[in-house]
C-alpha positions in Angstrom: 23.1 -174.2 33.5 21.9 -177.1 35.0 21.4 -180.8 34.0 20.1 -184.1 35.1 22.2 -187.0 34.3 20.9 -190.7 34.2 22.5 -193.7 35.9 20.8 -197.0 35.7 17.6 -195.0 35.2 17.9 -192.8 38.2 18.8 -189.0 38.3 22.0 -187.4 39.1 21.7 -183.7 39.5 24.5 -181.5 38.0 25.3 -178.4 37.3 28.0 -176.9 34.6 30.4 -174.1 35.8 31.0 -171.6 33.4 34.0 -170.4 35.1 35.7 -173.6 35.9 34.5 -175.1 32.6 33.6 -178.2 34.5 30.5 -180.5 35.8 29.6 -180.5 39.5 27.5 -183.6 40.5 25.4 -184.1 43.5 27.4 -186.2 46.0 24.5 -187.4 47.7 22.5 -188.4 44.7 25.8 -190.6 43.3 26.2 -192.0 46.8 22.6 -193.3 47.1 22.4 -195.0 43.8 25.9 -196.7 44.4 24.7 -198.0 48.0 20.7 -197.9 47.9 21.3 -196.3 51.2 18.1 -195.2 53.0 19.9 -192.4 55.1 22.6 -191.1 52.6 23.6 -188.3 54.9 24.6 -190.9 57.8 26.3 -193.0 55.2 28.5 -190.5 54.2 29.4 -189.7 57.9 30.3 -193.3 58.4 32.3 -193.4 55.1 34.3 -190.4 56.3 35.1 -192.0 59.7 36.3 -195.2 57.8 38.7 -192.8 55.5 40.7 -190.2 57.4 42.3 -189.1 54.4 39.2 -188.2 52.5 37.8 -186.7 55.5 40.7 -184.2 55.8 40.3 -183.2 52.3 36.4 -183.2 52.4 36.2 -179.5 52.1 38.4 -179.1 49.2 36.7 -182.2 47.0 33.2 -180.9 48.0 31.6 -177.8 47.4 28.2 -176.3 48.0 26.2 -175.8 44.6 22.6 -174.8 44.1 20.7 -177.5 42.6 16.9 -178.2 42.4 15.6 -180.8 44.7 13.0 -183.4 44.3 10.3 -181.0 45.5 11.4 -178.4 42.6 12.9 -175.9 45.1 16.4 -174.8 44.7 18.7 -175.8 47.6 22.7 -175.8 47.9 23.9 -179.3 48.1 27.2 -181.0 48.6 28.7 -181.4 44.9 32.0 -182.7 43.6 33.7 -182.3 39.9 34.6 -185.6 38.1 37.9 -185.8 40.0 36.5 -185.4 43.2 33.6 -187.9 42.4 35.9 -190.5 41.6 37.9 -190.1 44.6 34.8 -190.3 46.8 33.6 -193.6 44.8 36.9 -195.3 45.7 35.7 -195.2 49.5 32.4 -196.7 48.5 32.3 -200.4 49.4 29.6 -201.2 47.0 29.4 -203.9 44.1 27.9 -200.9 42.1 31.1 -198.9 42.9 33.4 -201.7 41.4 33.3 -201.0 37.7 34.3 -197.4 38.7 37.2 -198.6 40.5 38.1 -201.0 37.8 38.4 -198.4 35.3 40.2 -196.1 37.6 42.9 -199.0 37.8 42.8 -199.5 34.0 43.3 -195.6 33.4 46.0 -195.4 36.0 48.0 -198.4 34.3 47.5 -196.6 30.8 48.9 -193.3 32.4 51.9 -195.3 33.7 52.5 -196.9 30.4 52.3 -193.4 28.7 55.0 -191.9 31.1 57.2 -194.9 30.2 56.7 -194.4 26.5 54.9 -191.2 25.4 54.4 -192.6 21.9 51.7 -194.6 23.5 49.7 -191.8 24.5 49.9 -190.3 20.9 48.7 -193.5 19.5 45.7 -193.8 21.8 44.7 -190.4 21.2 44.8 -191.1 17.4 42.6 -194.0 18.0 40.2 -192.2 20.4 39.7 -189.7 17.4 39.3 -192.5 14.7 36.7 -194.3 17.0 34.8 -190.9 17.1 34.6 -190.7 13.5 37.2 -188.0 12.7 38.6 -188.1 9.4 42.5 -189.0 9.1 43.6 -185.7 7.5 41.8 -183.9 10.4 43.4 -186.0 12.9 46.8 -185.3 11.5 46.2 -181.6 11.9 44.6 -182.2 15.4 47.7 -184.1 16.5 50.1 -181.4 15.3 48.0 -178.7 17.0 48.5 -180.5 20.3 52.1 -180.7 19.9 52.4 -177.1 19.0 50.4 -176.4 21.9 52.5 -178.5 24.4 55.7 -176.5 23.0 54.2 -173.2 23.5 53.2 -173.8 27.1 56.7 -175.5 28.0 58.2 -172.4 26.6 55.7 -170.1 29.0 56.3 -172.4 32.0 60.3 -171.9 31.6 59.7 -168.1 31.6 57.7 -167.9 34.7 54.0 -168.5 33.7 53.0 -171.0 36.2 49.3 -170.6 37.0 46.5 -172.2 34.9 44.5 -169.1 34.9 47.5 -167.3 33.3 47.6 -169.8 30.6 43.9 -169.4 29.9 44.4 -165.6 29.6 47.6 -165.9 27.2 45.6 -168.1 25.3 42.5 -166.0 25.1 44.9 -163.2 24.0 46.2 -165.2 21.2 42.6 -166.1 20.0 41.5 -162.6 20.2 44.1 -161.6 17.8 43.9 -164.6 15.6 40.0 -165.0 15.4 38.5 -161.8 16.9 37.2 -163.5 19.8 37.9 -165.4 23.1 37.7 -169.2 23.3 34.5 -168.9 25.4 32.9 -166.7 22.9 34.1 -169.1 19.9 32.4 -171.9 21.8 29.1 -170.0 21.8 29.1 -169.8 18.0 29.6 -173.5 17.6 26.6 -174.3 20.1 29.5 -176.1 22.4 29.3 -176.0 26.2 31.7 -178.4 28.0 33.3 -179.6 24.8 36.9 -179.0 23.9 36.8 -176.4 21.2 39.6 -177.7 19.1 38.1 -180.9 18.8 35.2 -179.1 16.8 37.4 -176.8 14.7 37.4 -177.1 10.8 40.7 -177.7 9.0 41.1 -173.8 8.4 40.2 -173.0 12.0 42.9 -175.7 13.1 45.7 -174.2 10.9 45.1 -170.7 12.0 45.0 -171.6 15.6 48.4 -173.5 14.9 49.8 -170.5 13.4 48.9 -168.0 16.2 50.6 -170.4 19.0 53.5 -171.3 16.7 54.4 -167.4 15.9 53.9 -166.7 19.7 56.4 -169.8 20.4 58.8 -168.4 17.7 58.6 -164.7 19.3 58.9 -166.2 23.0 62.1 -167.9 21.9 63.7 -165.1 20.3 62.7 -162.2 22.5 62.8 -164.3 25.7 59.9 -162.6 27.6 59.9 -163.2 31.2 56.9 -163.3 33.5 53.1 -163.0 32.5 52.8 -159.5 31.6 55.6 -159.5 29.1 54.3 -162.9 27.7 50.8 -161.6 27.2 52.3 -158.7 25.0 54.0 -161.5 23.0 50.6 -163.6 22.7 48.9 -160.8 21.3 51.7 -160.3 18.8 51.8 -164.0 18.0 48.0 -164.0 17.2 48.1 -160.8 15.1 50.4 -162.7 12.8 47.6 -165.4 12.4 44.8 -162.8 12.5 46.4 -161.0 9.6 46.6 -164.0 7.6 43.1 -165.0 8.3 41.7 -161.7 7.2 43.9 -162.0 3.9 42.5 -165.2 3.2 39.0 -164.0 4.0 39.4 -161.0 1.5 40.5 -163.3 -1.4 37.8 -165.9 -0.9 35.2 -163.7 0.3 34.1 -166.6 3.2 34.7 -166.3 6.9 37.2 -168.8 8.4 35.4 -169.1 11.5 32.4 -171.5 11.2 29.5 -172.9 13.1 30.5 -176.3 11.9 31.2 -178.7 14.7 31.7 -182.5 15.4 28.8 -183.0 17.7 26.6 -186.0 17.4 23.2 -185.2 15.3 21.4 -185.9 18.3 23.3 -183.2 20.2 22.9 -180.7 17.5 19.3 -181.4 17.2 18.9 -180.6 21.2 20.8 -177.5 20.8 19.1 -176.2 17.7 15.7 -176.4 19.7 17.0 -174.6 22.5 17.9 -171.8 20.2 14.6 -171.9 18.6 12.9 -171.6 22.2 15.1 -168.4 22.8 
């Protein structure tokens, strides 16, 4: 999937990586916009010569991604995800880059405050959902789901589950047993791309996702499985408990719990609908 992002009426090429679940942006496009440079490649070379740390990590920050050039042809260009891009912007001595640097300083300060007082993070999350238009009762469920998720990942961590890929696989096992599908399959039903799936769940969907993870946590605490393989078995068991409850409710009501409903803005919904019609 490819997309063009606008920045002050100028185009920044970007590509969504389904595997990483991240956007990758053309580094040259961003640097050109921030510096108004006529020779972006030479500017990047000079920037790297000034910043040895950035230069030494350039291969990690940047990766070659195929994107469409101005002439319509596809070529591999240097790209970075949001984190890498923000690191690059720190090395751009331009007035246009200053707002990004100020924003980074603000975010950094907020994170330090949250480390000192975790309640601040919770309150900020509530305020963010409120500003996006979520109803209060939904926000309470979402906050509870975050707490349940954090407790589960902490239990996994204490039992030898370390890698992010392993967390993703275990989460998928719970989801398959709870809803009959993986998170990526679930997102397709709701018309989501890079959005957080749980931020677009209905009340019932959130409740059953919480039940699956809370059940898994309870089994982990009592059975004390060690390592990824044993925790994968438990993840399926915990999800099955929620899945059985979901099926029982669906049998009684005659309605499916999994819904296409989401909290996408109307403009986004219309765009996705048009895409579906073209297909």
